[in-house]
MARBA-293951 format. One record per residue (C-alpha): residue in one letter; chain; x, y, z. Coordinates in Angstrom, 1 decimal. Example, Ala and Ser with C-alpha at 12.3 -4.5 7.8 and 13.67 -1.06 7.14 Angstrom:
REM MARBA-293951
PT   residuo   cadena        u        v        w
PT         A        A     12.3     -4.5      7.8
PT         S        A     13.7     -1.1      7.1
//
This chain:
REM MARBA-293951
PT   residuo   cadena        u        v        w
PT         M        A     80.9     47.3    120.2
PT         R        A     83.0     46.2    117.2
PT         R        A     84.7     48.8    114.9
PT         E        A     82.5     47.8    112.0
PT         T        A     79.4     48.4    114.0
PT         I        A     80.6     51.9    115.1
PT         Y        A     81.4     52.8    111.5
PT         L        A     77.9     51.6    110.5
PT         V        A     76.2     53.7    113.2
PT         L        A     78.1     56.9    112.3
PT         S        A     77.6     56.4    108.5
PT         V        A     73.9     56.0    108.9
PT         L        A     73.6     59.1    111.1
PT         I        A     75.6     61.2    108.7
PT         A        A     73.6     60.0    105.7
PT         S        A     70.2     60.6    107.4
PT         R        A     71.3     64.1    108.5
PT         Q        A     72.3     65.0    104.9
PT         A        A     69.1     63.7    103.5
PT         T        A     66.9     65.7    105.9
PT         G        A     68.9     68.9    105.9
PT         Q        A     69.1     69.2    109.7
PT         N        A     72.3     70.4    111.2
PT         P        A     72.7     69.4    114.8
PT         Q        A     76.4     70.3    114.8
PT         A        A     75.3     73.8    115.7
PT         D        A     74.3     72.5    119.1
PT         G        A     77.8     71.6    120.1
PT         P        A     80.1     68.6    120.2
PT         L        A     78.6     65.1    119.8
PT         L        A     78.2     63.5    123.2
PT         G        A     76.7     60.2    122.1
PT         A        A     74.6     58.4    119.4
PT         R        A     72.6     55.1    119.3
PT         H        A     70.3     53.4    116.9
PT         V        A     66.8     52.8    118.5
PT         F        A     63.4     51.7    117.5
PT         A        A     61.0     54.3    116.3
PT         N        A     58.9     53.9    119.5
PT         A        A     61.8     53.7    121.9
PT         S        A     61.7     55.0    125.5
PT         V        A     64.1     57.8    126.4
PT         K        A     65.0     58.4    130.0
PT         A        A     66.9     61.6    130.6
PT         W        A     68.5     63.2    133.7
PT         N        A     70.2     66.5    134.0
PT         P        A     70.3     68.2    137.5
PT         T        A     71.3     71.7    136.5
PT         G        A     71.6     73.6    133.2
PT         S        A     69.3     72.8    130.4
PT         I        A     68.0     70.0    128.2
PT         R        A     66.2     70.3    124.9
PT         F        A     64.4     67.5    123.0
PT         V        A     63.8     67.7    119.3
PT         A        A     61.9     65.1    117.3
PT         W        A     63.1     63.9    113.9
PT         D        A     62.2     61.2    111.4
PT         R        A     65.1     58.9    112.0
PT         D        A     65.6     55.6    113.9
PT         S        A     68.4     57.0    116.0
PT         I        A     69.3     59.1    119.1
PT         E        A     71.9     61.8    118.9
PT         V        A     72.9     64.0    121.8
PT         R        A     75.0     67.2    121.5
PT         G        A     76.1     69.9    123.9
PT         R        A     78.5     70.6    126.7
PT         V        A     78.9     68.9    130.0
PT         G        A     79.9     70.8    133.2
PT         R        A     82.9     70.2    135.3
PT         N        A     83.0     67.2    137.8
PT         V        A     80.3     65.3    135.9
PT         T        A     80.4     63.0    132.9
PT         F        A     77.8     62.2    130.2
PT         E        A     76.5     58.7    129.8
PT         L        A     74.3     57.2    127.1
PT         A        A     73.4     53.6    127.5
PT         G        A     71.0     51.4    125.5
PT         Q        A     68.7     48.8    127.0
PT         G        A     70.3     45.8    125.3
PT         E        A     73.4     44.9    123.3
PT         N        A     71.9     44.9    119.8
PT         L        A     72.6     47.6    117.2
PT         K        A     69.0     48.9    117.5
PT         V        A     67.5     49.0    121.0
PT         G        A     64.1     49.8    122.5
PT         G        A     65.2     52.4    125.0
PT         V        A     68.1     54.5    126.2
PT         N        A     69.2     56.1    129.5
PT         L        A     71.1     59.3    129.1
PT         G        A     72.3     62.1    131.3
PT         V        A     75.1     63.3    133.6
PT         E        A     76.7     61.4    136.4
PT         G        A     79.1     62.6    139.1
PT         H        A     79.4     64.7    142.2
PT         W        A     76.8     67.3    141.3
PT         T        A     75.2     67.2    144.8
PT         D        A     78.3     68.8    146.5
PT         G        A     77.7     72.1    144.6
PT         N        A     81.0     71.9    142.6
PT         A        A     79.4     70.8    139.3
PT         A        A     78.9     73.4    136.6
PT         P        A     75.6     73.3    134.6
PT         S        A     75.4     71.0    131.6
PT         D        A     73.5     71.9    128.5
PT         F        A     72.6     69.4    125.8
PT         V        A     70.2     68.7    123.0
PT         V        A     68.6     65.3    122.4
PT         Y        A     67.5     64.4    118.8
PT         M        A     65.1     61.5    119.0
PT         P        A     62.5     59.6    116.9
PT         R        A     59.2     61.3    116.6
PT         R        A     57.3     58.4    118.0
PT         A        A     59.6     57.9    120.9
PT         R        A     58.5     58.8    124.5
PT         V        A     60.5     60.9    127.0
PT         S        A     60.8     60.5    130.7
PT         A        A     62.9     63.6    131.8
PT         K        A     63.9     64.7    135.2
PT         T        A     65.9     67.7    136.5
PT         V        A     66.5     69.6    139.6
PT         S        A     67.0     73.2    138.4
PT         A        A     67.7     72.6    134.7
PT         D        A     65.2     74.0    132.2
PT         I        A     63.4     71.6    129.9
PT         S        A     62.2     72.4    126.4
PT         G        A     60.9     70.2    123.6
PT         Q        A     59.5     70.3    120.1
PT         D        A     57.2     67.6    118.8
PT         V        A     57.9     65.3    121.6
PT         S        A     55.6     63.2    123.9
PT         G        A     56.1     61.9    127.4
PT         A        A     56.6     63.0    131.0
PT         F        A     58.7     66.0    132.0
PT         Y        A     59.5     66.8    135.7
PT         T        A     61.7     69.5    137.3
PT         V        A     61.9     70.9    140.9
PT         S        A     62.7     74.5    140.1
PT         G        A     63.4     74.7    136.4
PT         S        A     61.0     75.8    133.7
PT         I        A     59.3     73.6    131.1
PT         R        A     58.5     74.8    127.6
PT         L        A     56.9     72.5    125.0
PT         S        A     55.7     73.1    121.5
PT         G        A     54.6     71.3    118.4
PT         R        A     52.6     68.1    118.2
PT         A        A     52.5     65.2    120.7
PT         T        A     50.4     62.1    121.4
PT         S        A     50.3     63.0    125.2
PT         V        A     52.1     65.3    127.6
PT         E        A     52.6     65.3    131.3
PT         A        A     54.6     68.2    132.8
PT         E        A     55.2     69.2    136.4
PT         T        A     57.4     71.8    138.1
PT         M        A     57.4     72.9    141.7
PT         N        A     58.8     76.4    141.4
PT         G        A     59.3     77.0    137.7
PT         N        A     57.0     78.2    135.0
PT         L        A     55.2     76.1    132.4
PT         D        A     54.5     77.1    128.8
PT         M        A     52.5     74.5    127.0
PT         N        A     52.1     75.3    123.3
PT         V        A     51.2     71.8    122.1
PT         A        A     48.6     70.2    119.9
PT         T        A     47.8     66.9    121.7
PT         P        A     44.7     64.8    122.6
PT         W        A     45.7     64.6    126.3
PT         M        A     47.6     66.8    128.7
PT         K        A     48.3     67.0    132.4
PT         A        A     50.2     70.0    133.7
PT         R        A     51.1     70.9    137.3
PT         A        A     52.9     74.0    138.6
PT         G        A     53.5     75.1    142.2
PT         N        A     54.4     78.7    142.7
PT         G        A     55.2     79.3    139.1
PT         N        A     52.9     80.4    136.3
PT         L        A     51.2     78.0    133.8
PT         L        A     50.4     79.2    130.3
PT         L        A     48.3     76.9    128.1
PT         R        A     48.3     77.5    124.4
PT         G        A     48.4     75.4    121.3
PT         E        A     45.6     72.9    120.4
PT         P        A     45.0     70.5    123.4
PT         Q        A     41.7     68.6    123.6
PT         D        A     41.6     67.0    127.1
PT         V        A     43.4     69.0    129.8
PT         D        A     44.0     68.8    133.5
PT         A        A     45.9     71.8    134.6
PT         T        A     46.7     73.0    138.2
PT         T        A     48.8     75.5    140.1
PT         I        A     49.2     76.2    143.8
PT         G        A     50.1     79.9    144.0
PT         G        A     51.0     80.7    140.4
PT         T        A     48.7     82.2    137.7
PT         L        A     47.0     79.7    135.4
PT         S        A     46.3     81.2    131.9
PT         I        A     44.3     79.4    129.2
PT         A        A     44.7     81.1    125.8
PT         T        A     43.2     78.4    123.6
PT         S        A     39.7     77.5    122.4
PT         T        A     40.3     73.9    121.4
PT         V        A     39.8     72.3    124.8
PT         L        A     36.8     69.9    124.8
PT         R        A     37.2     68.7    128.3
PT         G        A     39.1     70.7    130.8
PT         Q        A     39.7     70.9    134.5
PT         F        A     41.6     74.1    135.6
PT         S        A     42.3     74.8    139.3
PT         S        A     44.5     76.7    141.7
PT         V        A     44.7     77.2    145.5
PT         T        A     45.7     80.9    145.8
PT         G        A     46.6     81.7    142.2
PT         D        A     44.4     83.4    139.7
PT         V        A     42.8     81.6    136.8
PT         H        A     42.3     83.4    133.5
PT         F        A     40.4     82.1    130.4
PT         V        A     40.5     84.1    127.2
PT         G        A     38.6     83.2    124.1
PT         A        A     35.4     81.5    122.9
PT         P        A     34.9     78.0    124.3
PT         S        A     34.6     75.2    121.7
PT         P        A     31.1     74.0    121.0
PT         R        A     30.3     70.9    123.2
PT         A        A     33.2     71.7    125.5
PT         I        A     32.8     70.9    129.2
PT         L        A     35.1     73.1    131.3
PT         E        A     35.5     73.4    135.0
PT         F        A     37.4     76.2    136.8
PT         S        A     38.1     76.5    140.5
PT         S        A     40.2     78.4    143.0
PT         H        A     40.2     78.7    146.8
PT         S        A     41.2     82.3    147.2
PT         G        A     42.4     83.4    143.8
PT         A        A     40.3     85.1    141.2
PT         V        A     38.7     83.3    138.3
PT         E        A     38.2     85.6    135.2
PT         L        A     36.6     84.6    132.0
PT         L        A     37.1     86.9    129.0
PT         M        A     34.9     85.9    126.1
PT         P        A     33.6     87.5    122.9
PT         Q        A     30.0     88.7    122.6
PT         S        A     29.4     85.9    120.1
PT         A        A     30.4     83.2    122.7
PT         S        A     27.9     80.3    123.0
PT         A        A     28.0     78.8    126.5
PT         L        A     25.9     77.9    129.6
PT         L        A     27.7     79.2    132.7
PT         S        A     27.2     78.1    136.3
PT         L        A     29.1     80.4    138.7
PT         S        A     29.2     80.0    142.5
PT         S        A     31.4     81.2    145.4
PT         I        A     31.1     80.7    149.2
PT         S        A     32.1     84.3    150.1
PT         G        A     33.6     85.9    147.0
PT         P        A     31.8     88.4    144.7
PT         I        A     30.4     87.4    141.3
PT         E        A     30.5     90.0    138.4
PT         N        A     28.6     89.7    135.1
PT         G        A     30.3     91.8    132.4
PT         F        A     27.6     90.8    129.8
PT         A        A     25.3     93.7    130.8
PT         R        A     22.7     92.8    128.1
PT         V        A     22.3     89.2    129.2
PT         R        A     20.1     88.6    132.2
PT         P        A     21.0     85.6    134.4
PT         S        A     18.4     82.8    134.4
PT         S        A     19.2     82.2    138.1
PT         L        A     20.7     84.6    140.6
PT         T        A     21.4     84.4    144.3
PT         P        A     24.0     86.4    146.4
PT         Q        A     26.5     83.5    146.0
PT         S        A     25.6     82.0    142.6
PT         M        A     24.6     82.9    139.1
PT         K        A     23.5     81.0    136.0
PT         I        A     23.8     82.7    132.6
PT         S        A     23.3     81.5    129.0
PT         L        A     25.3     83.1    126.2
PT         G        A     24.1     82.5    122.6
PT         A        A     22.8     79.0    122.1
PT         G        A     24.5     77.7    125.3
PT         D        A     26.6     75.1    123.4
PT         A        A     29.5     74.8    125.8
PT         Q        A     29.2     74.1    129.5
PT         L        A     31.3     76.1    132.0
PT         T        A     31.3     75.6    135.7
PT         V        A     33.2     78.0    138.0
PT         R        A     33.6     77.6    141.8
PT         T        A     35.6     79.5    144.4
PT         F        A     35.7     79.6    148.1
PT         K        A     36.5     83.3    148.7
PT         G        A     38.0     84.3    145.4
PT         P        A     36.1     86.6    143.1
PT         I        A     34.5     85.4    139.8
PT         R        A     34.5     87.9    136.9
PT         L        A     32.7     87.3    133.6
PT         R        A     34.0     89.8    131.0
PT         A        A     32.9     90.6    127.5
PT         Q        A     35.6     91.3    124.8
//
């Protein structure tokens, strides 16, 4: 890159930072910067440590932080033009031999850009960012607004506090907490607890193998929600004013109705149908041998 181009990139970054009042310098030394299109793709890799994504209203990528020993940071654009449609960023080196110290960096990126992030044990966090986030044993914490989110961790925890039309979240033995304002959700754990603490979901599939599933709140009118677990408990804690039609069934687990004043419309030893209020939302709960508990707030 010519010297004039470098000066132009740096001057635009400095001017936009002054105009918006953001101060990324607090996140550490500058590791790299590139001009990108507003809808650029951002591929990020950090095996151990942490990586944080922050959306801003600029047509540029800026990365700050500190890199561990025995690895180097790289930021490459897909193309040779001043402004590119995508970048690859992350650390390279002998991190697999166990001699590399953790790297921690923050990625400032355009609000409309999409992330594809992967780590081994590094934690991932993001604010107002969209895309796919994957880690083996790290945790993932996302907040703000996004066009879509896909997050998966095998052994870490997930905290999804996002307003988004579509979300897919997977956790293995870690816990999954769903908050924010998602609308269409597919959330699963294997052994971890799945907690739903939002009432904005219109279509939701929530399942676990051995972990418990907890839903707290009043389901949204017209919502269609499905809950399932093999041997974990499924517990629904809803207010007395909730309006929902519930269909509960278990092969060998007990079913408990905490709404004592509401009589089930259908009742067998292994199934129950109950209508709360006008029955606006539809909730289906199935387990193999896990208990089902319907509680009133």
